[in-house]
N, C-alpha and C positions, 0 to 999 in steps of 0.2 A: 361752218365748213360744209360744203355740199358733197354730193355723191362723187364728184371728181376727186376731191381731197381725200375722201375715204378710200377710194380705189387706189390712189397713189400711196396712201399709208399701207394698205394691204400689200401692194407690190413691194414697197420698201421693207416691210417686215418679212415677207417671203424671201426676198433677196438676202436679207441678213441671216435668216435661218438656213438657206441653202449654202451660203458662204461658210457658215460654221460647219455644216455637214461636209463640205469639201475639204476643209482644213482638218477636221477631226481625225481622219485616218492617217494623216501625215505627221501629227504632233503627238508624241508619246505621252507628254505631260497631260494633255487633254484626255487621253484614253485611260490614264491611271487615276485621274481625279474627275469624277462625273460632274462636279459643280463648277469646274474651271471655265468651261465653255460659256455657260449662262452668265457667269460673273463678267467675263470679257465682253460679251454682248451688252450687258447692263452698263458697264463703264463707257463703252462706245456710244450707246444710246443716250446716256446722261451728258456726255460731251457734245453730241450733236444737238441735243435739246437745248443746252445752254448757249450754243453758238448761233443757232438759227431758230429763235423762238417764233411760234405761230405757224410754222409749216407742218408740224406734226411728224416729221421724220424721226426725231428722237423718241417720241412716244411709241411709234411703230416698232422701233428697234427694241425699246424697253418691253413692249408686249411680246416680241419674239423671245426675248431673254426670259421673261416669266414663263412662257410656254415651255421653253427648253429646260428650265429649272424643274418644272412640274413633271415633265416627261422623264428627265434624268433621274429624279428621285423615285418615281414610280418604277422605272426599269431596275434601279438599284435594289429596291425592296423586293421585286419579283426574283431577282437573281439570288438574294439572300434566302428567300423561301424555297427556291428550287434546290439550292445547295444543302439546305437543312432537311429537305423532304427525303424520306427513305426511298431507295431505288425499288423498282418493281422486281419482285422475286419471280423467277421462273420464265422470264421473257425469252431468254436466249439459251435455255437449257435443252440438252438433247432429249429425244423421246424416252430414253431409258430412265430419265430422272436423276442421272448422276451429277450431283452438283460439283462444280469446279472442273469437270472434265472438258478437255479441249476436243472440239469436233473438227475433224479434218475433211476437207472436200477436195475432190480432184479438180484442180483449176485449169488443167489443159495447157496447151502451148502458150496461149496469150497471157496467162497469169491471172485470169479472173474467171469467176464462175459462169458457166453457160446458163442461160435463163431456165432451161429445163432442170438444172441441178441446183439452182439457187432457191432455197426455201422462202426467201422474201419476195420472189418474183411471182407475178400472176401467171406466168407460163410454167411454173414448177410442176413437175410430174413426180408424184410420190413413188418411191421404189416399190416394185411389185405390181404396179398397174400397167395395163396393156393399152397403148394408144389405139384410137379408133382407126379403122381402115378407110380408104378413100371412098368406098361405096357408101359407108355410113355417114361420112361427112357430107357427101353430095346430097344424100337424102335429107339430112337435117337442114341444109341450106335451102332446099327446095320448099320447105314449109313456110 
């Protein structure tokens, strides 16, 4: 098999993988069972391989199934590790260190935090600080 055949196999494997990716969000069974998608691809690849031997389409689909199985297993293991890992302590605590306290922010009319009031925003202004005046900003931009 030449480079043309290899390219065709790569395209067929890619199409099989993309097809599974398109079906995955729509089928709840596939979402609940990480191994189901690769198994379906494997069965289709086996059937195509038996039907048209020598073309390599079935082998390409089987390769996509193997890759999907490895990726699914890896993602499932990562999800297990993340769910068993302890949460970061203190990441969302208020400055006073009161654990479990709810922090209220003025969300204004629109119902969301203004960037200047949102502590996670890069435009956050800490309470008690004075913003620079226009002259100081103009001088800084001239540097």
